N, CA, C and O atoms as CSV, one atom per row, in Angstrom:
chain,resi,resn,atom,element,x,y,z
A,1,MET,N,N,121.964,97.397,74.518
A,1,MET,CA,C,122.054,96.913,75.186
A,1,MET,C,C,121.250,96.205,76.146
A,1,MET,O,O,120.382,96.633,76.906
A,2,TYR,N,N,121.832,94.688,75.919
A,2,TYR,CA,C,120.210,94.099,76.107
A,2,TYR,C,C,119.370,93.660,77.581
A,2,TYR,O,O,120.099,93.105,78.403
A,3,ARG,N,N,117.796,93.869,78.026
A,3,ARG,CA,C,117.575,93.797,78.816
A,3,ARG,C,C,117.185,92.285,79.604
A,3,ARG,O,O,117.978,91.417,79.237
A,4,GLU,N,N,116.463,91.923,80.299
A,4,GLU,CA,C,116.900,90.591,80.827
A,4,GLU,C,C,114.711,90.879,80.345
A,4,GLU,O,O,114.401,91.980,80.801
A,5,ALA,N,N,113.792,90.375,79.833
A,5,ALA,CA,C,112.151,90.040,79.602
A,5,ALA,C,C,112.820,89.809,81.482
A,5,ALA,O,O,113.945,89.554,81.911
A,6,ILE,N,N,111.299,90.088,82.273
A,6,ILE,CA,C,110.080,90.125,82.642
A,6,ILE,C,C,109.951,88.406,82.155
A,6,ILE,O,O,109.910,88.039,80.981
A,7,ARG,N,N,109.896,87.382,83.505
A,7,ARG,CA,C,109.778,86.171,83.708
A,7,ARG,C,C,108.821,85.087,85.361
A,7,ARG,O,O,108.394,85.510,86.436
A,8,ILE,N,N,108.838,84.294,85.029
A,8,ILE,CA,C,108.012,83.741,86.467
A,8,ILE,C,C,109.878,83.737,87.179
A,8,ILE,O,O,110.954,83.410,86.677
A,9,GLY,N,N,109.530,84.204,88.355
A,9,GLY,CA,C,110.381,83.894,89.805
A,9,GLY,C,C,110.913,84.900,90.225
A,9,GLY,O,O,111.193,85.049,91.415
A,10,MET,N,N,111.281,86.286,88.763
A,10,MET,CA,C,111.813,87.188,89.332
A,10,MET,C,C,111.574,87.645,89.708
A,10,MET,O,O,110.381,87.837,89.473
A,11,VAL,N,N,112.331,88.791,91.141
A,11,VAL,CA,C,111.771,89.440,92.060
A,11,VAL,C,C,110.966,91.007,91.692
A,11,VAL,O,O,111.474,91.594,90.737
A,12,VAL,N,N,110.127,91.503,92.165
A,12,VAL,CA,C,110.354,93.242,91.220
A,12,VAL,C,C,109.704,93.846,92.185
A,12,VAL,O,O,109.022,93.058,92.841
A,13,LYS,N,N,109.634,95.279,92.635
A,13,LYS,CA,C,108.751,95.583,93.138
A,13,LYS,C,C,108.051,97.391,91.902
A,13,LYS,O,O,108.580,98.107,91.051
A,14,SER,N,N,106.593,97.319,92.619
A,14,SER,CA,C,105.722,98.077,92.127
A,14,SER,C,C,106.494,99.587,92.284
A,14,SER,O,O,107.294,100.102,93.066
A,15,LYS,N,N,105.858,99.919,91.222
A,15,LYS,CA,C,105.923,100.895,90.874
A,15,LYS,C,C,104.421,102.495,90.634
A,15,LYS,O,O,104.414,103.723,90.550
A,16,ALA,N,N,103.031,100.891,90.623
A,16,ALA,CA,C,102.160,102.167,90.621
A,16,ALA,C,C,101.411,100.846,91.517
A,16,ALA,O,O,101.626,99.684,91.862
A,17,GLY,N,N,100.033,102.310,91.644
A,17,GLY,CA,C,99.138,101.066,92.744
A,17,GLY,C,C,99.401,101.136,94.195
A,17,GLY,O,O,100.338,101.776,94.673
A,18,HIS,N,N,98.215,100.195,95.145
A,18,HIS,CA,C,98.536,100.538,96.576
A,18,HIS,C,C,99.256,99.406,97.363
A,18,HIS,O,O,99.301,99.072,98.547
A,19,ASP,N,N,99.828,98.937,96.142
A,19,ASP,CA,C,101.020,98.342,96.606
A,19,ASP,C,C,103.062,98.712,96.570
A,19,ASP,O,O,104.133,98.210,96.914
A,20,SER,N,N,102.164,100.582,95.527
A,20,SER,CA,C,104.229,100.684,95.728
A,20,SER,C,C,105.520,100.691,96.459
A,20,SER,O,O,105.508,100.449,97.666
A,21,GLY,N,N,106.463,100.907,95.938
A,21,GLY,CA,C,107.003,100.456,96.762
A,21,GLY,C,C,107.870,98.921,97.068
A,21,GLY,O,O,109.071,98.833,97.325
A,22,LEU,N,N,107.144,98.081,96.986
A,22,LEU,CA,C,106.765,96.538,97.966
A,22,LEU,C,C,107.487,95.398,96.612
A,22,LEU,O,O,107.254,95.338,95.404
A,23,LEU,N,N,108.499,94.549,97.586
A,23,LEU,CA,C,109.029,93.795,96.819
A,23,LEU,C,C,108.023,92.633,96.668
A,23,LEU,O,O,107.606,92.068,97.679
A,24,HIS,N,N,107.496,92.142,95.047
A,24,HIS,CA,C,106.920,90.769,95.062
A,24,HIS,C,C,107.937,90.124,93.919
A,24,HIS,O,O,108.973,90.577,93.433
A,25,VAL,N,N,107.170,88.795,93.671
A,25,VAL,CA,C,108.083,87.421,93.101
A,25,VAL,C,C,106.432,87.180,92.342
A,25,VAL,O,O,105.284,87.222,92.784
A,26,ILE,N,N,107.154,86.867,90.738
A,26,ILE,CA,C,106.496,86.875,89.719
A,26,ILE,C,C,105.942,85.527,89.190
A,26,ILE,O,O,106.491,84.921,88.270
A,27,VAL,N,N,104.819,85.087,89.822
A,27,VAL,CA,C,104.278,83.609,89.961
A,27,VAL,C,C,103.996,83.035,88.795
A,27,VAL,O,O,104.377,81.879,88.612
A,28,ARG,N,N,103.004,83.989,87.403
A,28,ARG,CA,C,102.633,83.439,86.984
A,28,ARG,C,C,102.570,84.507,85.257
A,28,ARG,O,O,102.368,85.692,85.522
A,29,GLU,N,N,102.671,84.303,84.089
A,29,GLU,CA,C,102.314,85.135,82.914
A,29,GLU,C,C,101.540,85.187,82.165
A,29,GLU,O,O,102.015,84.645,81.167
A,30,GLU,N,N,99.868,85.744,81.823
A,30,GLU,CA,C,98.881,84.889,81.195
A,30,GLU,C,C,98.510,86.787,80.456
A,30,GLU,O,O,98.508,87.885,81.012
A,31,ALA,N,N,98.234,86.334,78.941
A,31,ALA,CA,C,97.864,87.704,78.246
A,31,ALA,C,C,98.339,89.139,78.160
A,31,ALA,O,O,97.788,90.230,78.307
A,32,GLY,N,N,99.467,88.767,77.891
A,32,GLY,CA,C,100.033,90.408,77.877
A,32,GLY,C,C,100.725,90.569,80.524
A,32,GLY,O,O,101.692,90.906,81.206
A,33,PHE,N,N,99.974,90.283,80.616
A,33,PHE,CA,C,99.682,90.362,82.064
A,33,PHE,C,C,100.829,89.581,83.070
A,33,PHE,O,O,101.234,88.587,82.467
A,34,VAL,N,N,101.242,89.666,83.920
A,34,VAL,CA,C,102.191,88.619,84.885
A,34,VAL,C,C,101.127,89.538,86.607
A,34,VAL,O,O,100.726,90.661,86.913
A,35,TYR,N,N,101.137,87.932,87.297
A,35,TYR,CA,C,101.109,87.788,88.664
A,35,TYR,C,C,101.725,87.545,89.251
A,35,TYR,O,O,102.520,86.629,89.046
A,36,ILE,N,N,101.679,88.279,90.349
A,36,ILE,CA,C,102.481,88.801,91.699
A,36,ILE,C,C,101.971,87.999,92.921
A,36,ILE,O,O,100.764,87.756,92.925
A,37,ALA,N,N,102.349,87.773,93.447
A,37,ALA,CA,C,102.561,87.331,94.991
A,37,ALA,C,C,103.732,88.094,96.632
A,37,ALA,O,O,104.767,88.731,96.827
A,38,ASP,N,N,102.541,87.393,97.432
A,38,ASP,CA,C,103.796,89.241,98.511
A,38,ASP,C,C,104.392,87.150,99.586
A,38,ASP,O,O,105.360,86.677,100.181
A,39,GLY,N,N,103.335,86.835,99.262
A,39,GLY,CA,C,103.582,85.548,101.084
A,39,GLY,C,C,102.803,86.590,101.896
A,39,GLY,O,O,102.599,86.369,103.089
A,40,LYS,N,N,102.429,87.533,101.409
A,40,LYS,CA,C,100.961,87.930,103.406
A,40,LYS,C,C,100.001,88.379,102.856
A,40,LYS,O,O,98.962,87.917,103.328
A,41,LEU,N,N,99.749,89.589,101.480
A,41,LEU,CA,C,98.838,89.858,101.703
A,41,LEU,C,C,98.170,89.388,100.657
A,41,LEU,O,O,97.026,88.939,100.578
A,42,ARG,N,N,99.457,89.619,99.424
A,42,ARG,CA,C,98.915,88.792,97.941
A,42,ARG,C,C,99.514,87.359,98.274
A,42,ARG,O,O,100.719,87.455,98.506
A,43,LYS,N,N,98.884,85.645,98.398
A,43,LYS,CA,C,99.100,84.025,98.639
A,43,LYS,C,C,99.751,84.091,97.588
A,43,LYS,O,O,99.649,85.039,96.810
A,44,LEU,N,N,101.071,82.367,97.281
A,44,LEU,CA,C,100.982,82.560,95.954
A,44,LEU,C,C,99.952,81.525,94.964
A,44,LEU,O,O,100.137,80.993,93.869
A,45,ASP,N,N,98.843,81.530,95.885
A,45,ASP,CA,C,97.127,80.992,95.017
A,45,ASP,C,C,96.157,81.788,94.595
A,45,ASP,O,O,95.175,81.717,93.856
A,46,ASN,N,N,96.903,82.865,95.522
A,46,ASN,CA,C,95.848,83.957,94.981
A,46,ASN,C,C,97.075,85.179,94.195
A,46,ASN,O,O,98.032,85.678,94.787
A,47,PRO,N,N,96.668,85.438,92.697
A,47,PRO,CA,C,98.464,85.988,93.790
A,47,PRO,C,C,97.631,87.708,93.057
A,47,PRO,O,O,96.478,87.846,93.467
A,48,LYS,N,N,98.009,88.592,92.333
A,48,LYS,CA,C,97.559,89.896,91.915
A,48,LYS,C,C,97.989,90.382,90.919
A,48,LYS,O,O,99.134,90.833,90.942
A,49,LYS,N,N,97.273,90.437,89.829
A,49,LYS,CA,C,97.459,90.478,88.478
A,49,LYS,C,C,97.692,92.112,87.934
A,49,LYS,O,O,96.932,93.080,87.956
A,50,LYS,N,N,98.782,91.982,87.554
A,50,LYS,CA,C,99.527,93.474,87.285
A,50,LYS,C,C,99.545,93.206,86.043
A,50,LYS,O,O,99.420,92.106,85.505
A,51,ASN,N,N,99.767,94.643,85.385
A,51,ASN,CA,C,100.612,95.373,84.349
A,51,ASN,C,C,102.135,95.248,84.283
A,51,ASN,O,O,102.525,96.184,84.981
A,52,PRO,N,N,102.852,94.810,83.972
A,52,PRO,CA,C,104.190,94.708,84.002
A,52,PRO,C,C,105.119,96.137,83.282
A,52,PRO,O,O,106.348,96.142,83.219
A,53,LEU,N,N,104.096,97.461,82.706
A,53,LEU,CA,C,104.977,98.360,82.373
A,53,LEU,C,C,105.079,99.136,84.385
A,53,LEU,O,O,105.844,99.980,84.853
A,54,HIS,N,N,104.102,98.453,84.948
A,54,HIS,CA,C,103.640,99.147,85.867
A,54,HIS,C,C,105.164,97.626,87.268
A,54,HIS,O,O,104.883,97.318,88.426
A,55,LEU,N,N,105.771,97.398,86.917
A,55,LEU,CA,C,106.831,96.801,87.818
A,55,LEU,C,C,107.723,97.930,87.449
A,55,LEU,O,O,107.559,98.884,86.689
A,56,ALA,N,N,109.475,97.261,88.777
A,56,ALA,CA,C,110.379,97.165,88.258
A,56,ALA,C,C,111.039,96.028,88.842
A,56,ALA,O,O,110.995,95.299,89.833
A,57,LYS,N,N,111.808,96.257,87.535
A,57,LYS,CA,C,112.904,94.199,87.414
A,57,LYS,C,C,114.246,94.799,88.576
A,57,LYS,O,O,114.871,95.859,88.602
A,58,THR,N,N,114.307,93.302,89.633
A,58,THR,CA,C,115.264,93.085,89.696
A,58,THR,C,C,116.595,91.841,89.681
A,58,THR,O,O,116.603,90.610,89.652
A,59,ASN,N,N,117.197,92.450,89.703
A,59,ASN,CA,C,118.723,91.712,89.157
A,59,ASN,C,C,117.884,89.944,89.802
A,59,ASN,O,O,117.718,89.043,88.980
A,60,THR,N,N,117.511,89.772,91.148
A,60,THR,CA,C,116.281,88.456,91.911
A,60,THR,C,C,115.977,88.039,91.093
A,60,THR,O,O,115.636,88.740,90.140
A,61,VAL,N,N,115.930,86.233,91.027
A,61,VAL,CA,C,115.006,85.152,90.437
A,61,VAL,C,C,114.953,84.172,91.050
A,61,VAL,O,O,115.883,83.745,91.734
A,62,LEU,N,N,114.073,83.740,90.943
A,62,LEU,CA,C,113.281,82.344,93.389
A,62,LEU,C,C,112.780,81.724,91.878
A,62,LEU,O,O,112.051,81.948,90.912
A,63,ASP,N,N,114.111,80.421,92.665
A,63,ASP,CA,C,113.621,79.034,92.392
A,63,ASP,C,C,111.589,79.145,92.667
A,63,ASP,O,O,111.468,79.843,93.673
A,64,ILE,N,N,110.389,78.801,92.244
A,64,ILE,CA,C,109.247,78.619,92.900
A,64,ILE,C,C,108.325,78.260,92.893
A,64,ILE,O,O,107.259,78.832,93.118
A,65,THR,N,N,108.697,76.503,92.446
A,65,THR,CA,C,108.674,75.341,92.075
A,65,THR,C,C,108.475,74.982,94.280
A,65,THR,O,O,107.464,75.143,94.965
A,66,ASP,N,N,109.796,74.524,94.698
A,66,ASP,CA,C,109.135,74.697,96.146
A,66,ASP,C,C,109.147,75.612,97.135
A,66,ASP,O,O,109.738,75.294,98.167
A,67,LEU,N,N,108.586,76.773,97.062
A,67,LEU,CA,C,108.405,77.846,97.136
A,67,LEU,C,C,106.766,78.185,97.933
A,67,LEU,O,O,105.689,78.468,97.407
A,68,THR,N,N,107.189,77.992,99.558
A,68,THR,CA,C,105.603,78.609,100.550
A,68,THR,C,C,105.954,79.750,100.909
A,68,THR,O,O,107.064,80.206,101.185
A,69,ASP,N,N,104.143,80.549,100.879
A,69,ASP,CA,C,104.063,81.650,101.224
A,69,ASP,C,C,105.569,81.658,102.812
A,69,ASP,O,O,106.411,82.544,102.958
A,70,LYS,N,N,105.447,80.710,103.479
A,70,LYS,CA,C,106.294,81.748,104.546
A,70,LYS,C,C,108.057,82.006,103.708
A,70,LYS,O,O,108.695,83.050,103.581
A,71,LYS,N,N,108.362,80.752,103.321
A,71,LYS,CA,C,109.551,80.761,102.636
A,71,LYS,C,C,110.005,82.441,102.216
A,71,LYS,O,O,110.864,83.212,102.644
A,72,LEU,N,N,108.593,82.560,100.811
A,72,LEU,CA,C,108.664,83.788,100.328
A,72,LEU,C,C,108.616,84.929,100.889
A,72,LEU,O,O,109.110,85.889,100.297
A,73,ARG,N,N,107.992,85.099,102.201
A,73,ARG,CA,C,107.449,85.973,102.844
A,73,ARG,C,C,108.904,86.094,103.553
A,73,ARG,O,O,109.008,87.320,103.516
A,74,THR,N,N,110.180,85.611,104.217
A,74,THR,CA,C,111.849,85.668,104.218
A,74,THR,C,C,112.454,86.125,103.483
A,74,THR,O,O,112.884,87.243,103.199
A,75,VAL,N,N,112.490,85.143,103.137
A,75,VAL,CA,C,112.803,86.361,101.278
A,75,VAL,C,C,113.461,87.453,100.379
A,75,VAL,O,O,114.597,87.769,100.027
A,76,LEU,N,N,111.505,88.089,100.082
A,76,LEU,CA,C,111.147,89.430,99.859
A,76,LEU,C,C,112.200,90.485,101.424
A,76,LEU,O,O,112.985,91.415,101.241
A,77,ARG,N,N,111.729,89.774,102.988
A,77,ARG,CA,C,112.236,89.990,104.006
A,77,ARG,C,C,113.233,90.780,104.225
A,77,ARG,O,O,113.066,91.897,104.714
A,78,THR,N,N,114.800,90.144,103.778
A,78,THR,CA,C,115.264,90.017,103.660
A,78,THR,C,C,116.283,90.871,102.894
A,78,THR,O,O,117.354,91.456,103.052
A,79,LEU,N,N,114.946,90.502,101.587
A,79,LEU,CA,C,116.096,91.765,100.433
A,79,LEU,C,C,115.060,93.165,100.684
A,79,LEU,O,O,115.350,94.361,100.712
A,80,SER,N,N,114.205,92.708,100.790
A,80,SER,CA,C,113.824,94.729,100.818
A,80,SER,C,C,114.775,95.320,102.684
A,80,SER,O,O,114.765,96.502,103.029
A,81,ASP,N,N,115.380,94.329,103.451
A,81,ASP,CA,C,116.462,94.768,104.144
A,81,ASP,C,C,117.798,95.176,104.149
A,81,ASP,O,O,118.402,95.972,104.868
A,82,GLY,N,N,118.068,94.632,103.412
A,82,GLY,CA,C,119.599,94.106,103.283
A,82,GLY,C,C,119.477,94.956,101.808
A,82,GLY,O,O,118.370,95.317,101.409
A,83,THR,N,N,120.943,95.290,100.902
A,83,THR,CA,C,121.397,96.018,100.233
A,83,THR,C,C,121.926,94.498,98.858
A,83,THR,O,O,122.984,94.568,98.232
A,84,ASP,N,N,121.115,93.541,98.719
A,84,ASP,CA,C,120.963,92.121,97.844
A,84,ASP,C,C,120.742,92.574,96.443
A,84,ASP,O,O,121.419,92.244,95.468
A,85,ILE,N,N,119.333,93.665,96.466
A,85,ILE,CA,C,119.062,93.529,96.266
A,85,ILE,C,C,119.286,95.137,94.522
A,85,ILE,O,O,118.671,96.201,94.593
A,86,ALA,N,N,120.273,94.779,93.247
A,86,ALA,CA,C,119.675,95.621,92.565
A,86,ALA,C,C,118.777,95.956,91.497
A,86,ALA,O,O,118.797,95.102,90.611
A,87,GLU,N,N,117.358,97.694,91.111
A,87,GLU,CA,C,116.646,97.181,91.062
A,87,GLU,C,C,118.044,97.864,89.360
A,87,GLU,O,O,119.226,98.207,89.377
A,88,GLU,N,N,116.386,97.672,87.538
A,88,GLU,CA,C,117.028,97.662,86.348
A,88,GLU,C,C,116.937,98.845,86.301
A,88,GLU,O,O,116.134,99.337,87.094
A,89,SER,N,N,117.904,100.041,85.130
A,89,SER,CA,C,116.700,101.597,84.812
A,89,SER,C,C,115.899,100.998,83.562
A,89,SER,O,O,115.962,100.066,82.760
A,90,ASP,N,N,114.750,102.606,84.035
A,90,ASP,CA,C,114.546,102.273,82.433
A,90,ASP,C,C,115.467,102.917,81.662
A,90,ASP,O,O,115.455,102.776,80.439
């Protein structure tokens, strides 16, 4: 079965840490780690470094070129409230 690799703009759900269960978007990849933001606790200009093994991929990918913290919060809130998101199982 083909699995899409984690990539920039992908919405992910944290599986470990104090932010477990929360949705984030990947804003950068570097040296085997990804940097995630949620627009509230972790802003786009100060993302959190996270091990990709501690993230659950979703089927949602955002265009982050014109994304602001406010837009990101709105999108993630909409996704977490609705059924627009499907988590990929490992």
